N, C-alpha and C positions, 0 to 999 in steps of 0.2 A: 382442558379437551388437550388430545397431544395432538405432542412437533406434526405431521407427515413423514410417515415411516420412508428408506435410500435406501437403491441398491446401489449393494457397495461393492471395489472390487480392491484387491491388497494383496500385491505386488512384491514376493522377497526372495525367503529362504534363512536357512541360519534358525535359530535361533531368534533372533529379528522378527521373524512375522512370526513365528509360534505366539512368544509373548504375547503380538498386536491382538489376535484374532483373539486372544483370551481375553482381551477386554468385549473386542465387537460383538461378539457369542453369545456374552450380557444383556443385546440388547435385538435379536432377534427370537422369534418364537420356539416354541419349540419342535421340532417337526413329527410330531406327533398330536402336537395338538390343531387344528381346523384354524378355529377364532381363537383369540392369543396377544389379550391388546394391554396386555403389559405380565413382564419378562420377571417375576420375581417385581423387586421395590420397585424394582426401570420403565417403563414403559418403551413397545418392542419396537427400536421409531428403527432400527434396518427390518426390510419387507425382502427382499437375498441378501445374502451375504457369498464372495466366490474368490478363492483366494489362486492365485498364481502362480506357481512355484519353479524354485531353476533347478533343475537336471543335469548339474555339472556336474560331482560330485563323485569322484575316482578315490580316495578311501573307507581303510576301516571294512565292514557290516557290507557298508553300501556297496563302495569299489568289488569286493570279491563276487558277490549276485549278480555287478555289475561283470564283468570278466566272466563269469563259470557261465551262467544263464544267457548274453547281450542282450538281459533284461537292462531300460534307465533303473537310477538311483534311485530307492525306494527313502531314505531314509527323512529330507525333510518335509517331504508328502506325507509320515509315518507321524514327526512333531506334531502338521497344521492337523491331519485326521482327529491324534491325540487331544493339542488345544480346541480342535471346536465340538467335540463327543461331552457325552457328562462324567466330568470327572472321576465320581462318586461310585458310576459302574464296575465291577470286572472287568467286565472285558477289554475295555479304555488301558485301567494298570494289566492282562495280561500282551497288550500290543503295545505298550512300553518294556517287557520283562526281557534283561540281555539274556542268554547265558551266557556265565560265567568262568573266566580263562580256570586254565587248569590248573593248581597247588604248584608249587614249588618241586620238585620228584616227578612230579604225574606230569600224564601224555594227556597232549590238548584233542577235548574235541572236535571234532570237524561242527559240531553250532558252537564252540568259544568264537562268543565274539559279535553272537548273533543275535539282532533279538526278533519276537517273536512275531510281532506287527514286518518288520522285513520281507520275512520269509513268509511269508500266507501274503500278502502283496507277488512275493515272488511266482508263489501257484496257484495266484490266481488270474496272474501277466500269464500265466500256462494254460489254467483253464480259459478263460477268454482267447488268449493267441493277439494281445491287446495291455497294453499297456493303459494307458488314461482310461479304459474301459474297468482292467483288473481297481485302479481305481474307483469309479467312480461304486460301480459292486460294493466295495470296503465302506466306502462309507454309508451306504446303505445302511447296514452290516452293525457298525458303529452308531444310526441313528443323529449324523453330525448336524452342523446348523447352519450348514449352505455348502457349496461343492466346493470342490477344488483340482486344480486342473495343471499341468504340467503343462511351463513352459512353452513348451515343444515336447510328441513325439518321436523326433529324429536322436539317435541316436548322437549326440556331441559334444564335444572336448573341447577343451582350453589350453591356450597357448598367450605367450603374457612377454611384448619387450620389456626389458628391462633399462634404469637408467646406467646402463655401462653399456647398453646399446642388446646386449644381448636376449636372450629367446628361450627362454623356458617351456615346457609342454606341460600339463596338466597341470590341473588346479591342486595337489594333493604337493606338485614336486613345486609351483608358484608360492605357496602357502609355510615353505619352508627356508625360500630362497629371501639371502641375508640383502639383495636387494630395493627397494623402490618402485615399482610398477609403473609402470609408465600410459603403455597401452592393450587391452584386454582385446582375445580376436580371437572367435568362434569357428571350427571348424564340423561338419561346413560353414560357411560363410549365410548358403542361406536360406537355415532351418525354415520352414515356416512351423506358423503354432498352431494351435486348438481350433480350430470355422467357432468352436465351442468357448473361445479366449477374444474371438476380438467380438460377439456377437455380445460376451459381458462388458468389457468395455465400450459401442453402443452406445449401450441401454445406463450407462453406469450415473449415477447420478455425481459420482464421489469416489474419489482414482486413490489408490495410498503406497508411498514406495521408501520402503522400511519400518522402520530401522535395520542391519546388515549390515555384514561384511561390504567397504564400500566398492570391491570388486565382483566378489567372489558368487558375494551372496544378491544382488544391486541391478549392477553393472552388465552380467550376461542373464538378464533376462532382457535386458535390452539391446540386445545385439539378436536375439529371436526375429528375425525379417515382419515386417506388417506389427508391431507389438508397439516401440516406442510415435511409430506411425499413426497407429490407433490411438493414446496416450492424445496427440495434439488433436488429434481430431476431436474430440468425446466432445459434449458438452458440460462433459462432470467437473466438479468442486474438483482441483486435482492440487494433491499436499507431497509434500516431499518430507517423511519425521527421522530428522539427524540423529544420527551417533550424541553417545556423550561423552565420550575419546580414542579418543587416535584411537590407527589399530598398526601394529607391526610391517611387512606390504605396506598394506592398504594407504594405510591413510595416515602414517606419521609426519605432523608438521601442518598439514591443512585446517585450514579454515572452516570453517561450513559456510561458505561461499567456496572458496573453494567443490569440496564433495558439490557442492551441485553446475560449475564447472567446468567437471569430468564425466556429470554423468550428459550430462547437455553434449560436450563433447560425443560419448559414445553411444547420444538418441541423435547424432547426424543432425546437432544440435536445431531443436525441436526443439518448440516450448514445450513443454511438458508437468510446468509446475504455477503451480500460482501459488502457493504458500509453500511455508518449509517450518516446520513445530523444531527452536531452538532451544535447549538448556540451557538459563540463566541460573542453575539458584546453587549455590557453596555446594562443593563437596564437604569430604570429612579428609582435615589435612592424616590422615592412620590408610583412611585407602589413597587416598593419594598419593600416599609413598610405594606402594604396596604396587601399585601402575607403575609406577616412574619406576619399579627394576626392570619394567621388559620397558622402559624409555617410552611409557606411554600418557601421555597430558590431559586433561578436557581439551577440549576439540576450544577454539577462540569465534565466539558467538557473531562476527562480524558484521551483527544487523543491518548497516549501512550500505553494506559491499554487497548483499543478497540484498537491497531492495536495487542497490546498481542495474541489479540485470532482472532486474525486472517483474521479482518478486516478494509478495508480503511477509515477514517477517512475523513465527507468534511465538518470543520468544512467555520461557515460564519454567516451574518449579515442574519437570519431568520425574523425577527418580524414585524409584522404589526406594521405601525408607526402610532398612537394616543394618544389622548389628554383626558381629561375631565374626569367627578365624575362616568360614569359612560362606563370606557371606558376598555375593559378585557383585556389582557395579551393574543395576536394566535398567527399564526404563520403570517407571508407573503405568500400567495398562491400563489399569483404572482412568488413569486420566485422561491417557493420551486416549484414550481410543470418546470419552465423552467429551473431549475439544475439535479434536477432527467434529464427528457428527457435526458438531456447533458454529462451521465454519458457515460462510454467507455461501450462498449459490451464486454458481459468476457471473449469473445479472442480476446479480450485487454488486457483485467489483466496479470501482471507481476506474480511470485510463491510465 
């Protein structure tokens, strides 16, 4: 008998969230199939999947469209839409297509650097008059396996107080700063979430946060009014997926438990996690040397300190196996997704 299906909400941004969604997607039935008990080789363990995505990016194609058309940045949402689509479909490849930059000596096109998916979402926003509606309409066109919601429909920006006391404005400037972030601030501070977001959190059986950049992909969602409170009051199993490596500006020198402490502090000290997936598998010396050139090191899995925070650590090997000069260290999304779906329900937790 297949396990009961769950309603899952995944929160985050950047490549971390879209990577996790690829793993969760294989447990969700295809939207065109009315009754589906098996998803390929796996049982359909997810009854409904929702992604809550940060919307604070102000650089690249997303930043240009945000400035030119006064819309929310579409990049992270576009990546999530592609992750939840059928990857072999030509339409998904089209959404991810990026217009090339000009060759040396040639004049750059106005389209240079833009992805088609970003432009499509921008056009849909103009047609529907609402960015969230544009996302839902575009998701139907791609027949994605789930729903995608921006964390807020408000035009929000970021500021960060750095460790030298300075205040840096804008996500791009924050990422480029040479200082470490102490506190992240959202403007306006009372930006509301979508009603659909709160409804999804209230009905969820499993809520995940991460992986992703600690501040600019994860904390940003917790600064939206009502979201940390909705997570804290939910009866769902709540899990944090810890990053594999530290990251410049965001988390250099922070242990796994210190990541949790930063998230708790920005969530108003609400209890928002029951579990934390933490990698304890070794990383190859070649990869360590490559990341060390940027000051990045494996995150220390201080399991006892995690337990002291009231969170149950789930140590394991969560690294995607790969090699080559272009290999980028990332999570094994299939293994992470399966581990998350196997976590006990809240009522099964010991006190």
